Backbone and ligand atoms as CSV (ligand in chain L), in Angstrom:
chain,resi,resn,atom,element,x,y,z
A,1,UNK,N,N,-2.439,-63.487,-60.978
A,1,UNK,CA,C,-2.270,-62.317,-61.840
A,1,UNK,C,C,-1.079,-61.498,-61.336
A,2,UNK,N,N,-0.232,-61.159,-62.297
A,2,UNK,CA,C,0.938,-60.380,-61.921
A,2,UNK,C,C,0.649,-58.880,-62.054
A,3,UNK,N,N,0.897,-58.121,-61.032
A,3,UNK,CA,C,0.771,-56.665,-61.098
A,3,UNK,C,C,2.159,-56.079,-60.885
A,4,UNK,N,N,2.531,-55.222,-61.806
A,4,UNK,CA,C,3.857,-54.604,-61.749
A,4,UNK,C,C,3.982,-53.760,-60.476
A,5,UNK,N,N,5.172,-53.662,-59.933
A,5,UNK,CA,C,5.419,-52.927,-58.692
A,5,UNK,C,C,4.980,-51.455,-58.795
A,6,UNK,N,N,5.303,-50.814,-59.941
A,6,UNK,CA,C,4.919,-49.403,-60.103
A,6,UNK,C,C,3.391,-49.248,-60.163
A,7,UNK,N,N,2.742,-50.276,-60.786
A,7,UNK,CA,C,1.281,-50.228,-60.861
A,7,UNK,C,C,0.665,-50.359,-59.463
A,8,UNK,N,N,1.277,-51.192,-58.631
A,8,UNK,CA,C,0.803,-51.343,-57.241
A,8,UNK,C,C,0.923,-50.017,-56.489
A,9,UNK,N,N,2.061,-49.327,-56.719
A,9,UNK,CA,C,2.265,-48.033,-56.052
A,9,UNK,C,C,1.177,-47.046,-56.490
A,10,UNK,N,N,0.909,-46.990,-57.810
A,10,UNK,CA,C,-0.118,-46.071,-58.315
A,10,UNK,C,C,-1.506,-46.432,-57.799
A,11,UNK,N,N,-1.812,-47.745,-57.768
A,11,UNK,CA,C,-3.119,-48.184,-57.250
A,11,UNK,C,C,-3.274,-47.778,-55.785
A,12,UNK,N,N,-2.219,-47.996,-55.004
A,12,UNK,CA,C,-2.253,-47.625,-53.587
A,12,UNK,C,C,-2.460,-46.118,-53.444
A,13,UNK,N,N,-1.720,-45.359,-54.251
A,13,UNK,CA,C,-1.841,-43.898,-54.216
A,13,UNK,C,C,-3.274,-43.466,-54.568
A,14,UNK,N,N,-3.810,-44.033,-55.660
A,14,UNK,CA,C,-5.157,-43.674,-56.116
A,14,UNK,C,C,-6.221,-43.992,-55.079
A,15,UNK,N,N,-6.148,-45.197,-54.504
A,15,UNK,CA,C,-7.153,-45.602,-53.514
A,15,UNK,C,C,-7.016,-44.757,-52.244
A,16,UNK,N,N,-5.765,-44.449,-51.855
A,16,UNK,CA,C,-5.541,-43.598,-50.682
A,16,UNK,C,C,-6.138,-42.202,-50.913
A,17,UNK,N,N,-5.891,-41.639,-52.099
A,17,UNK,CA,C,-6.418,-40.296,-52.389
A,17,UNK,C,C,-7.947,-40.305,-52.402
A,18,UNK,N,N,-8.555,-41.375,-52.936
A,18,UNK,CA,C,-10.010,-41.491,-52.924
A,18,UNK,C,C,-10.533,-41.450,-51.488
A,19,UNK,N,N,-9.847,-42.208,-50.603
A,19,UNK,CA,C,-10.251,-42.224,-49.190
A,19,UNK,C,C,-10.089,-40.830,-48.572
A,20,UNK,N,N,-8.983,-40.151,-48.900
A,20,UNK,CA,C,-8.743,-38.798,-48.367
A,20,UNK,C,C,-9.845,-37.845,-48.831
A,21,UNK,N,N,-10.172,-37.870,-50.137
A,21,UNK,CA,C,-11.187,-36.957,-50.663
A,21,UNK,C,C,-12.558,-37.237,-50.042
A,22,UNK,N,N,-12.916,-38.519,-49.932
A,22,UNK,CA,C,-14.190,-38.857,-49.300
A,22,UNK,C,C,-14.199,-38.398,-47.842
A,23,UNK,N,N,-13.050,-38.507,-47.186
A,23,UNK,CA,C,-12.927,-38.039,-45.805
A,23,UNK,C,C,-13.150,-36.541,-45.708
A,24,UNK,N,N,-12.548,-35.789,-46.635
A,24,UNK,CA,C,-12.701,-34.326,-46.631
A,24,UNK,C,C,-14.169,-33.950,-46.830
A,25,UNK,N,N,-14.829,-34.587,-47.799
A,25,UNK,CA,C,-16.247,-34.300,-48.068
A,25,UNK,C,C,-17.095,-34.716,-46.869
A,26,UNK,N,N,-16.773,-35.873,-46.284
A,26,UNK,CA,C,-17.531,-36.385,-45.143
A,26,UNK,C,C,-17.408,-35.483,-43.932
A,27,UNK,N,N,-16.186,-35.036,-43.627
A,27,UNK,CA,C,-15.978,-34.137,-42.479
A,27,UNK,C,C,-16.711,-32.816,-42.737
A,28,UNK,N,N,-16.609,-32.292,-43.985
A,28,UNK,CA,C,-17.297,-31.048,-44.335
A,28,UNK,C,C,-18.801,-31.171,-44.160
A,29,UNK,N,N,-19.370,-32.274,-44.644
A,29,UNK,CA,C,-20.821,-32.447,-44.620
A,29,UNK,C,C,-21.341,-32.755,-43.217
A,30,UNK,N,N,-20.701,-33.685,-42.520
A,30,UNK,CA,C,-21.274,-34.166,-41.261
A,30,UNK,C,C,-20.720,-33.449,-40.024
A,31,UNK,N,N,-19.438,-33.070,-40.044
A,31,UNK,CA,C,-18.864,-32.398,-38.871
A,31,UNK,C,C,-19.032,-30.882,-38.972
A,32,UNK,N,N,-18.819,-30.309,-40.175
A,32,UNK,CA,C,-18.894,-28.855,-40.321
A,32,UNK,C,C,-20.256,-28.371,-40.811
A,33,UNK,N,N,-21.156,-29.290,-41.143
A,33,UNK,CA,C,-22.510,-28.922,-41.529
A,33,UNK,C,C,-22.627,-28.215,-42.870
A,34,UNK,N,N,-21.667,-28.428,-43.790
A,34,UNK,CA,C,-21.761,-27.789,-45.103
A,34,UNK,C,C,-22.836,-28.479,-45.934
A,35,UNK,N,N,-23.536,-27.660,-46.728
A,35,UNK,CA,C,-24.589,-28.210,-47.578
A,35,UNK,C,C,-24.474,-27.618,-48.965
A,36,UNK,N,N,-24.874,-28.365,-49.981
A,36,UNK,CA,C,-24.912,-27.748,-51.307
A,36,UNK,C,C,-26.012,-26.697,-51.325
A,37,UNK,N,N,-25.872,-25.647,-52.173
A,37,UNK,CA,C,-26.920,-24.639,-52.237
A,37,UNK,C,C,-28.234,-25.278,-52.666
A,38,UNK,N,N,-29.345,-24.715,-52.257
A,38,UNK,CA,C,-30.628,-25.259,-52.660
A,38,UNK,C,C,-31.599,-25.320,-51.505
A,39,UNK,N,N,-31.109,-25.017,-50.290
A,39,UNK,CA,C,-31.986,-25.077,-49.126
A,39,UNK,C,C,-33.087,-24.015,-49.219
A,40,UNK,N,N,-32.660,-22.803,-49.634
A,40,UNK,CA,C,-33.646,-21.731,-49.787
A,40,UNK,C,C,-33.883,-21.562,-51.267
A,41,UNK,N,N,-34.627,-22.438,-51.865
A,41,UNK,CA,C,-34.778,-22.408,-53.314
A,41,UNK,C,C,-36.019,-21.607,-53.680
A,42,UNK,N,N,-35.799,-20.601,-54.529
A,42,UNK,CA,C,-36.915,-19.786,-54.988
A,42,UNK,C,C,-36.934,-19.825,-56.498
A,43,UNK,N,N,-38.101,-19.915,-57.056
A,43,UNK,CA,C,-38.194,-19.966,-58.506
A,43,UNK,C,C,-39.153,-18.912,-59.024
A,44,UNK,N,N,-38.986,-18.613,-60.301
A,44,UNK,CA,C,-39.860,-17.663,-60.981
A,44,UNK,C,C,-39.956,-18.176,-62.418
A,45,UNK,N,N,-41.098,-17.948,-63.060
A,45,UNK,CA,C,-41.246,-18.390,-64.446
A,45,UNK,C,C,-40.391,-17.494,-65.346
A,46,UNK,N,N,-39.372,-18.056,-66.023
A,46,UNK,CA,C,-38.495,-17.194,-66.831
A,46,UNK,C,C,-39.246,-16.444,-67.932
A,47,UNK,N,N,-40.360,-17.001,-68.391
A,47,UNK,CA,C,-41.140,-16.338,-69.459
A,47,UNK,C,C,-41.749,-15.026,-68.971
A,48,UNK,N,N,-42.034,-14.945,-67.659
A,48,UNK,CA,C,-42.754,-13.770,-67.145
A,48,UNK,C,C,-41.965,-13.019,-66.072
A,49,UNK,N,N,-40.624,-13.237,-66.049
A,49,UNK,CA,C,-39.788,-12.561,-65.038
A,49,UNK,C,C,-40.048,-11.054,-65.028
A,50,UNK,N,N,-40.060,-10.445,-66.219
A,50,UNK,CA,C,-40.137,-8.985,-66.303
A,50,UNK,C,C,-41.522,-8.451,-65.957
A,51,UNK,N,N,-42.506,-9.348,-65.776
A,51,UNK,CA,C,-43.852,-8.915,-65.372
A,51,UNK,C,C,-44.131,-9.314,-63.927
A,52,UNK,N,N,-43.186,-10.043,-63.310
A,52,UNK,CA,C,-43.427,-10.587,-61.976
A,52,UNK,C,C,-42.815,-9.679,-60.919
A,53,UNK,N,N,-43.589,-9.382,-59.872
A,53,UNK,CA,C,-43.069,-8.678,-58.693
A,53,UNK,C,C,-41.941,-9.501,-58.075
A,54,UNK,N,N,-40.852,-8.931,-57.581
A,54,UNK,CA,C,-40.459,-7.519,-57.675
A,54,UNK,C,C,-39.559,-7.251,-58.877
A,55,UNK,N,N,-39.409,-8.250,-59.760
A,55,UNK,CA,C,-38.450,-8.094,-60.862
A,55,UNK,C,C,-38.993,-7.211,-61.989
A,56,UNK,N,N,-40.301,-6.857,-61.932
A,56,UNK,CA,C,-40.837,-5.906,-62.911
A,56,UNK,C,C,-40.386,-4.487,-62.580
A,57,UNK,N,N,-39.855,-4.319,-61.364
A,57,UNK,CA,C,-39.386,-3.000,-60.942
A,57,UNK,C,C,-38.060,-3.183,-60.200
A,58,UNK,N,N,-36.987,-3.563,-60.922
A,58,UNK,CA,C,-35.732,-3.866,-60.236
A,58,UNK,C,C,-35.122,-2.623,-59.597
A,59,UNK,N,N,-34.369,-2.837,-58.541
A,59,UNK,CA,C,-33.713,-1.703,-57.895
A,59,UNK,C,C,-33.487,-1.960,-56.423
A,60,UNK,N,N,-33.052,-0.898,-55.764
A,60,UNK,CA,C,-32.725,-0.966,-54.338
A,60,UNK,C,C,-33.939,-0.651,-53.491
A,61,UNK,N,N,-34.136,-1.377,-52.421
A,61,UNK,CA,C,-35.174,-1.054,-51.448
A,61,UNK,C,C,-34.525,-1.029,-50.070
A,62,UNK,N,N,-34.805,0.043,-49.329
A,62,UNK,CA,C,-34.263,0.151,-47.979
A,62,UNK,C,C,-35.110,-0.701,-47.050
A,63,UNK,N,N,-34.482,-1.586,-46.305
A,63,UNK,CA,C,-35.268,-2.442,-45.413
A,63,UNK,C,C,-34.874,-2.264,-43.953
A,64,UNK,N,N,-33.851,-1.435,-43.712
A,64,UNK,CA,C,-33.456,-1.253,-42.321
A,64,UNK,C,C,-32.381,-0.198,-42.222
A,65,UNK,N,N,-31.749,-0.143,-41.070
A,65,UNK,CA,C,-30.710,0.836,-40.815
A,65,UNK,C,C,-29.466,0.460,-41.630
A,66,UNK,N,N,-29.245,1.181,-42.735
A,66,UNK,CA,C,-28.138,0.901,-43.657
A,66,UNK,C,C,-28.186,-0.534,-44.187
A,67,UNK,N,N,-29.401,-1.019,-44.412
A,67,UNK,CA,C,-29.591,-2.357,-44.942
A,67,UNK,C,C,-30.558,-2.269,-46.122
A,68,UNK,N,N,-30.196,-2.910,-47.216
A,68,UNK,CA,C,-30.968,-2.785,-48.442
A,68,UNK,C,C,-31.205,-4.151,-49.069
A,69,UNK,N,N,-32.269,-4.208,-49.883
A,69,UNK,CA,C,-32.473,-5.349,-50.754
A,69,UNK,C,C,-32.326,-4.853,-52.177
A,70,UNK,N,N,-31.548,-5.569,-52.992
A,70,UNK,CA,C,-31.375,-5.192,-54.391
A,70,UNK,C,C,-31.983,-6.293,-55.248
A,71,UNK,N,N,-33.064,-5.943,-55.952
A,71,UNK,CA,C,-33.658,-6.888,-56.900
A,71,UNK,C,C,-33.105,-6.567,-58.270
A,72,UNK,N,N,-32.471,-7.555,-58.897
A,72,UNK,CA,C,-31.799,-7.316,-60.168
A,72,UNK,C,C,-32.166,-8.383,-61.188
A,73,UNK,N,N,-32.094,-7.978,-62.454
A,73,UNK,CA,C,-32.306,-8.911,-63.561
A,73,UNK,C,C,-31.062,-8.871,-64.434
A,74,UNK,N,N,-30.515,-10.047,-64.748
A,74,UNK,CA,C,-29.407,-10.152,-65.694
A,74,UNK,C,C,-29.994,-10.639,-67.006
A,75,UNK,N,N,-29.695,-9.910,-68.080
A,75,UNK,CA,C,-30.261,-10.289,-69.389
A,75,UNK,C,C,-29.166,-10.149,-70.436
A,76,UNK,N,N,-29.400,-10.653,-71.614
A,76,UNK,CA,C,-28.457,-10.491,-72.714
A,76,UNK,C,C,-28.626,-9.076,-73.265
A,77,UNK,N,N,-27.687,-8.130,-73.102
A,77,UNK,CA,C,-26.386,-8.276,-72.457
A,77,UNK,C,C,-26.236,-7.134,-71.470
A,78,UNK,N,N,-26.816,-7.245,-70.333
A,78,UNK,CA,C,-26.711,-6.189,-69.336
A,78,UNK,C,C,-27.394,-6.569,-68.036
A,79,UNK,N,N,-27.426,-5.584,-67.137
A,79,UNK,CA,C,-28.083,-5.781,-65.847
A,79,UNK,C,C,-29.098,-4.669,-65.638
A,80,UNK,N,N,-30.150,-5.000,-64.959
A,80,UNK,CA,C,-31.133,-3.997,-64.580
A,80,UNK,C,C,-31.296,-4.061,-63.060
A,81,UNK,N,N,-31.194,-2.946,-62.329
A,81,UNK,CA,C,-30.909,-1.592,-62.811
A,81,UNK,C,C,-29.452,-1.469,-63.263
A,82,UNK,N,N,-29.226,-0.500,-64.161
A,82,UNK,CA,C,-27.896,-0.357,-64.728
A,82,UNK,C,C,-26.904,0.176,-63.691
A,83,UNK,N,N,-27.358,1.162,-62.886
A,83,UNK,CA,C,-26.465,1.729,-61.867
A,83,UNK,C,C,-27.187,1.800,-60.530
A,84,UNK,N,N,-26.439,1.549,-59.472
A,84,UNK,CA,C,-27.013,1.687,-58.133
A,84,UNK,C,C,-26.032,2.464,-57.275
A,85,UNK,N,N,-26.577,3.350,-56.455
A,85,UNK,CA,C,-25.743,4.069,-55.502
A,85,UNK,C,C,-26.076,3.581,-54.109
A,86,UNK,N,N,-25.044,3.168,-53.412
A,86,UNK,CA,C,-25.224,2.551,-52.106
A,86,UNK,C,C,-24.338,3.296,-51.109
A,87,UNK,N,N,-24.858,3.632,-49.929
A,87,UNK,CA,C,-23.992,4.290,-48.948
A,87,UNK,C,C,-22.942,3.320,-48.397
A,88,UNK,N,N,-21.760,3.866,-48.103
A,88,UNK,CA,C,-20.681,3.029,-47.562
A,88,UNK,C,C,-21.131,2.406,-46.247
A,89,UNK,N,N,-20.752,1.177,-46.037
A,89,UNK,CA,C,-21.103,0.465,-44.821
A,89,UNK,C,C,-22.431,-0.255,-44.900
A,90,UNK,N,N,-23.121,-0.108,-46.050
A,90,UNK,CA,C,-24.448,-0.721,-46.184
A,90,UNK,C,C,-24.334,-2.218,-46.437
A,91,UNK,N,N,-25.307,-2.928,-45.885
A,91,UNK,CA,C,-25.435,-4.356,-46.168
A,91,UNK,C,C,-26.499,-4.510,-47.239
A,92,UNK,N,N,-26.149,-5.209,-48.302
A,92,UNK,CA,C,-27.083,-5.357,-49.419
A,92,UNK,C,C,-27.374,-6.838,-49.639
A,93,UNK,N,N,-28.663,-7.158,-49.656
A,93,UNK,CA,C,-29.090,-8.516,-49.975
A,93,UNK,C,C,-29.455,-8.531,-51.459
A,94,UNK,N,N,-28.616,-9.142,-52.274
A,94,UNK,CA,C,-28.876,-9.204,-53.709
A,94,UNK,C,C,-29.798,-10.380,-54.022
A,95,UNK,N,N,-30.799,-10.103,-54.881
A,95,UNK,CA,C,-31.655,-11.164,-55.414
A,95,UNK,C,C,-31.622,-10.993,-56.920
A,96,UNK,N,N,-31.250,-12.026,-57.628
A,96,UNK,CA,C,-31.083,-11.855,-59.070
A,96,UNK,C,C,-31.596,-13.076,-59.817
A,97,UNK,N,N,-32.177,-12.802,-60.986
A,97,UNK,CA,C,-32.623,-13.886,-61.855
A,97,UNK,C,C,-32.453,-13.451,-63.299
A,98,UNK,N,N,-32.757,-14.366,-64.219
A,98,UNK,CA,C,-32.565,-14.106,-65.640
A,98,UNK,C,C,-33.802,-14.507,-66.418
A,99,UNK,N,N,-34.196,-13.704,-67.424
A,99,UNK,CA,C,-35.337,-14.093,-68.258
A,99,UNK,C,C,-34.922,-14.886,-69.502
A,100,UNK,N,N,-33.613,-14.959,-69.794
A,100,UNK,CA,C,-33.235,-15.600,-71.064
A,100,UNK,C,C,-32.276,-16.786,-70.904
A,101,UNK,N,N,-30.993,-16.513,-70.731
A,101,UNK,CA,C,-30.009,-17.608,-70.650
A,101,UNK,C,C,-29.230,-17.481,-69.341
A,102,UNK,N,N,-28.307,-18.400,-69.117
A,102,UNK,CA,C,-27.491,-18.367,-67.900
A,102,UNK,C,C,-26.486,-17.215,-67.986
A,103,UNK,N,N,-26.436,-16.421,-66.932
A,103,UNK,CA,C,-25.456,-15.340,-66.824
A,103,UNK,C,C,-24.689,-15.506,-65.518
A,104,UNK,N,N,-23.708,-14.635,-65.335
A,104,UNK,CA,C,-22.970,-14.597,-64.082
A,104,UNK,C,C,-23.157,-13.249,-63.418
A,105,UNK,N,N,-22.932,-13.214,-62.118
A,105,UNK,CA,C,-22.973,-11.952,-61.371
A,105,UNK,C,C,-21.795,-11.978,-60.417
A,106,UNK,N,N,-20.729,-11.310,-60.828
A,106,UNK,CA,C,-19.526,-11.277,-59.995
A,106,UNK,C,C,-19.192,-9.832,-59.690
A,107,UNK,N,N,-19.066,-9.511,-58.402
A,107,UNK,CA,C,-18.597,-8.181,-58.030
A,107,UNK,C,C,-17.096,-8.314,-57.845
A,108,UNK,N,N,-16.361,-7.705,-58.767
A,108,UNK,CA,C,-14.910,-7.871,-58.812
A,108,UNK,C,C,-14.281,-7.411,-57.494
A,109,UNK,N,N,-13.390,-8.222,-56.967
A,109,UNK,CA,C,-12.665,-7.878,-55.751
A,109,UNK,C,C,-13.400,-8.258,-54.477
A,110,UNK,N,N,-14.582,-8.890,-54.610
A,110,UNK,CA,C,-15.324,-9.359,-53.441
A,110,UNK,C,C,-15.545,-10.867,-53.605
A,111,UNK,N,N,-16.179,-11.461,-52.605
A,111,UNK,CA,C,-16.502,-12.877,-52.751
A,111,UNK,C,C,-17.911,-13.083,-53.280
A,112,UNK,N,N,-18.520,-12.012,-53.847
A,112,UNK,CA,C,-19.855,-12.148,-54.447
A,112,UNK,C,C,-19.690,-12.704,-55.857
A,113,UNK,N,N,-20.199,-13.895,-56.074
A,113,UNK,CA,C,-20.073,-14.550,-57.368
A,113,UNK,C,C,-21.217,-15.551,-57.479
A,114,UNK,N,N,-22.200,-15.217,-58.308
A,114,UNK,CA,C,-23.372,-16.081,-58.431
A,114,UNK,C,C,-23.589,-16.474,-59.879
A,115,UNK,N,N,-24.149,-17.649,-60.050
A,115,UNK,CA,C,-24.628,-18.048,-61.363
A,115,UNK,C,C,-26.091,-17.603,-61.437
A,116,UNK,N,N,-26.468,-16.980,-62.532
A,116,UNK,CA,C,-27.834,-16.478,-62.672
A,116,UNK,C,C,-28.549,-17.355,-63.691
A,117,UNK,N,N,-29.461,-18.175,-63.194
A,117,UNK,CA,C,-30.105,-19.198,-64.017
A,117,UNK,C,C,-31.554,-18.786,-64.279
A,118,UNK,N,N,-32.016,-18.873,-65.538
A,118,UNK,CA,C,-33.412,-18.536,-65.812
A,118,UNK,C,C,-34.344,-19.378,-64.945
A,119,UNK,N,N,-35.285,-18.733,-64.280
A,119,UNK,CA,C,-36.247,-19.455,-63.458
A,119,UNK,C,C,-35.811,-19.655,-62.017
A,120,UNK,N,N,-34.534,-19.330,-61.704
A,120,UNK,CA,C,-34.058,-19.460,-60.324
A,120,UNK,C,C,-33.737,-18.063,-59.798
A,121,UNK,N,N,-34.063,-17.826,-58.540
A,121,UNK,CA,C,-33.698,-16.552,-57.913
A,121,UNK,C,C,-32.519,-16.827,-57.003
A,122,UNK,N,N,-31.366,-16.319,-57.387
A,122,UNK,CA,C,-30.172,-16.545,-56.583
A,122,UNK,C,C,-29.979,-15.357,-55.651
A,123,UNK,N,N,-29.443,-15.601,-54.476
A,123,UNK,CA,C,-29.276,-14.484,-53.553
A,123,UNK,C,C,-27.998,-14.609,-52.731
A,124,UNK,N,N,-27.449,-13.460,-52.407
A,124,UNK,CA,C,-26.223,-13.356,-51.622
A,124,UNK,C,C,-26.248,-12.019,-50.907
A,125,UNK,N,N,-25.599,-11.962,-49.755
A,125,UNK,CA,C,-25.548,-10.729,-48.984
A,125,UNK,C,C,-24.110,-10.242,-48.934
A,126,UNK,N,N,-23.934,-8.945,-49.109
A,126,UNK,CA,C,-22.585,-8.380,-49.029
A,126,UNK,C,C,-22.639,-7.035,-48.314
A,127,UNK,N,N,-21.617,-6.791,-47.483
A,127,UNK,CA,C,-21.508,-5.508,-46.789
A,127,UNK,C,C,-20.424,-4.684,-47.476
A,128,UNK,N,N,-20.822,-3.528,-48.017
A,128,UNK,CA,C,-19.874,-2.663,-48.719
A,128,UNK,C,C,-19.180,-1.759,-47.708
A,129,UNK,N,N,-18.066,-2.227,-47.175
A,129,UNK,CA,C,-17.370,-1.489,-46.126
A,129,UNK,C,C,-16.679,-0.252,-46.684
A,130,UNK,N,N,-16.054,-0.383,-47.864
A,130,UNK,CA,C,-15.253,0.713,-48.406
A,130,UNK,C,C,-15.968,1.419,-49.541
A,131,UNK,N,N,-15.916,2.763,-49.583
A,131,UNK,CA,C,-16.491,3.470,-50.725
A,131,UNK,C,C,-15.682,3.220,-51.995
A,132,UNK,N,N,-16.319,3.408,-53.130
A,132,UNK,CA,C,-15.626,3.219,-54.405
A,132,UNK,C,C,-16.588,2.749,-55.469
A,133,UNK,N,N,-16.026,2.454,-56.644
A,133,UNK,CA,C,-16.828,1.919,-57.741
A,133,UNK,C,C,-16.571,0.431,-57.825
A,134,UNK,N,N,-17.623,-0.337,-57.696
A,134,UNK,CA,C,-17.506,-1.790,-57.741
A,134,UNK,C,C,-17.983,-2.277,-59.104
A,135,UNK,N,N,-17.090,-2.920,-59.819
A,135,UNK,CA,C,-17.411,-3.434,-61.147
A,135,UNK,C,C,-18.135,-4.775,-61.023
A,136,UNK,N,N,-19.253,-4.883,-61.737
A,136,UNK,CA,C,-19.997,-6.140,-61.774
A,136,UNK,C,C,-19.826,-6.741,-63.172
A,137,UNK,N,N,-19.404,-7.987,-63.223
A,137,UNK,CA,C,-19.154,-8.639,-64.506
A,137,UNK,C,C,-19.985,-9.903,-64.640
A,138,UNK,N,N,-20.306,-10.226,-65.904
A,138,UNK,CA,C,-20.912,-11.519,-66.213
A,138,UNK,C,C,-19.760,-12.481,-66.475
A,139,UNK,N,N,-19.708,-13.548,-65.710
A,139,UNK,CA,C,-18.606,-14.496,-65.880
A,139,UNK,C,C,-19.067,-15.859,-66.417
A,140,UNK,N,N,-20.268,-15.865,-67.027
A,140,UNK,CA,C,-20.729,-17.081,-67.709
A,140,UNK,C,C,-20.942,-16.680,-69.164
A,141,UNK,N,N,-20.283,-17.366,-70.087
A,141,UNK,CA,C,-20.433,-16.974,-71.485
A,141,UNK,C,C,-21.902,-17.061,-71.898
A,142,UNK,N,N,-22.475,-15.928,-72.376
A,142,UNK,CA,C,-23.908,-15.893,-72.616
A,142,UNK,C,C,-24.265,-15.476,-74.028
A,143,UNK,N,N,-23.281,-15.229,-74.873
A,143,UNK,CA,C,-23.610,-14.892,-76.256
A,143,UNK,C,C,-22.659,-13.877,-76.851
A,144,UNK,N,N,-23.047,-13.337,-78.014
A,144,UNK,CA,C,-22.164,-12.521,-78.848
A,144,UNK,C,C,-21.584,-11.308,-78.114
A,145,UNK,N,N,-22.370,-10.644,-77.289
A,145,UNK,CA,C,-21.885,-9.425,-76.627
A,145,UNK,C,C,-21.572,-9.670,-75.152
A,146,UNK,N,N,-21.255,-10.914,-74.821
A,146,UNK,CA,C,-20.970,-11.273,-73.422
A,146,UNK,C,C,-19.909,-10.380,-72.792
A,147,UNK,N,N,-18.852,-10.071,-73.563
A,147,UNK,CA,C,-17.749,-9.291,-72.980
A,147,UNK,C,C,-18.151,-7.851,-72.682
A,148,UNK,N,N,-19.306,-7.400,-73.226
A,148,UNK,CA,C,-19.787,-6.052,-72.939
A,148,UNK,C,C,-20.688,-6.024,-71.702
A,149,UNK,N,N,-20.984,-7.202,-71.158
A,149,UNK,CA,C,-21.991,-7.290,-70.097
A,149,UNK,C,C,-21.359,-6.957,-68.746
A,150,UNK,N,N,-21.608,-5.740,-68.300
A,150,UNK,CA,C,-21.044,-5.286,-67.024
A,150,UNK,C,C,-21.891,-4.130,-66.507
A,151,UNK,N,N,-21.747,-3.854,-65.236
A,151,UNK,CA,C,-22.378,-2.670,-64.662
A,151,UNK,C,C,-21.522,-2.216,-63.481
A,152,UNK,N,N,-21.918,-1.132,-62.849
A,152,UNK,CA,C,-21.129,-0.589,-61.759
A,152,UNK,C,C,-22.025,-0.323,-60.560
A,153,UNK,N,N,-21.513,-0.644,-59.396
A,153,UNK,CA,C,-22.194,-0.266,-58.158
A,153,UNK,C,C,-21.343,0.819,-57.515
A,154,UNK,N,N,-21.981,1.964,-57.284
A,154,UNK,CA,C,-21.229,3.084,-56.712
A,154,UNK,C,C,-21.504,3.132,-55.212
A,155,UNK,N,N,-20.445,3.054,-54.445
A,155,UNK,CA,C,-20.568,3.075,-52.983
A,155,UNK,C,C,-19.946,4.375,-52.487
A,156,UNK,N,N,-20.750,5.229,-51.846
A,156,UNK,CA,C,-20.170,6.476,-51.335
A,156,UNK,C,C,-20.702,6.840,-49.952
L,1,CU,CU,CU,-22.159,-13.157,-70.201
């Protein structure tokens, strides 16, 4: 079988890149200990999210010295609680879920960015070092008023 010279070059390139990518994933998984999310998997029945503790009473709870837990619900088309005031320097453990469809939870300008899936409780921790107004946006298209879906976290 005759293979054109340029095709051989492309095949070599493709197979080399496959080896490189597998190497990157392999080093990440086995040498650096990276894992896909799912180790701490928590679920809630999406039908009864709004009746289930603690999502029936969303909001901030103080759990330590300048440390808080924020239980939040993302719904079409907003977040509950709508506004939260957090002292500067506070560490906040966000726990969020959805009773209806998939939403996003992104705090603009930070590395907080979660997918909010009905029936799953997603969580992330963030330390609000600087005071200011932090815009929270839904970054998963969720329906007609998706672009209106936002809230603000006030840090002072
Ligand atoms: Cu949305």
